[in-house]
C-alpha positions, 0 to 999 in steps of 0.5 A, spaced: 631 129 313 633 127 305 627 125 301 627 118 298 629 121 291 635 125 294 637 119 297 637 115 290 640 121 287 646 120 292 646 113 291 647 114 283 652 119 284 656 114 289 655 108 284 658 112 279 664 114 283 665 107 285 665 104 278 670 109 275 675 108 280 678 101 281 682 103 287 679 105 293 681 106 301 676 106 306 677 110 312 675 111 319 676 118 322 672 119 328 675 125 332 678 128 326 678 135 327 674 140 321 681 144 320 685 137 319 679 134 314 679 140 310 687 140 309 686 133 307 681 134 302 685 140 299 691 135 299 687 129 296 684 134 291 691 137 289 693 130 287 686 129 283 683 124 288 676 123 290 675 123 298 668 123 301 665 121 307 659 117 306 653 114 310 654 107 310 647 104 308 647 109 302 654 106 300 653 099 301 647 100 296 651 104 291 657 099 292 653 093 288 656 091 282 662 095 283 669 093 286 667 096 293 662 091 294 667 086 296 668 090 302 661 092 304 661 089 311 667 094 313 662 100 312 661 101 320 662 107 324 664 113 321 667 112 314 670 116 308 672 113 302 678 115 298 678 114 290 683 114 285 681 112 278 689 110 276 694 112 281 693 107 288 700 109 290 699 116 291 693 115 294 696 110 299 702 115 300 698 121 302 693 117 306 698 113 310 702 119 312 695 122 315 694 115 318 701 116 322 700 123 324 693 122 326 691 116 331 684 118 329 685 116 322 685 109 321 684 104 315 678 099 314 679 096 307 683 097 301 682 095 293 687 096 288 685 095 281 679 092 283 682 087 288 681 087 295 688 088 299 690 087 306 690 093 311 697 092 312 699 092 305 697 099 304 703 101 308 707 097 303 703 100 297 705 107 300 712 105 299 712 104 292 714 109 287 709 113 284 707 112 276 710 118 274 716 116 278 716 109 274 715 113 268 721 118 269 726 112 271 724 108 265 725 114 260 732 115 264 734 108 262 732 109 255 735 115 254 741 113 257 742 107 253 741 111 247 746 116 249 751 111 250 750 108 243 751 115 240 757 115 244 760 109 242 758 110 235 761 116 235 767 113 238 768 108 232 768 114 227 773 118 231 778 112 232 777 111 225 779 118 223 785 118 228 788 111 225 787 114 218 791 121 220 796 117 223 797 112 217 797 119 213 803 122 217 807 116 217 807 115 210 809 123 209 814 121 214 817 116 210 817 120 204 812 116 201 805 118 197 800 120 203 793 118 201 789 124 199 787 127 205 782 134 206 785 140 203 788 145 208 783 151 208 785 158 206 789 155 200 
């Protein structure tokens, strides 16, 4: 049995984690095997996400003053909380995959950027591209536009050089004075 001091310390730690993460998913996991739980924790840790099983009474107290307080009524039965400080999409992708693969793994509530989302919207969230994918696509679009601009501007100067060369060749063929061009190398 934990002492009152230990419970208060755990509440403070939870409240700190809840405050730092505007994105959270509450999960039910009754019947999840230990080895599956360990694999899930490892996968979430690799994605820089936090995951912990919580004692409901402590979690409700820790949620006060945080975005998670909006769903404190969902802390019923075995509950785990997944937290992400900045990437709710990756968190939703990983956990949705687990929910599909394991019928004992269920969503209880979701919070994205401090706002409650419906449980059915978690699946939609998991189908969005991740932050890294979006940044990559934006950089590609910016880079491709810059490349097209460079090709277009180099094409203008190349075409101008070709036109000048054709004028010079035509004047030479007519026997007239050709405009001064570059001296042949090696002369």
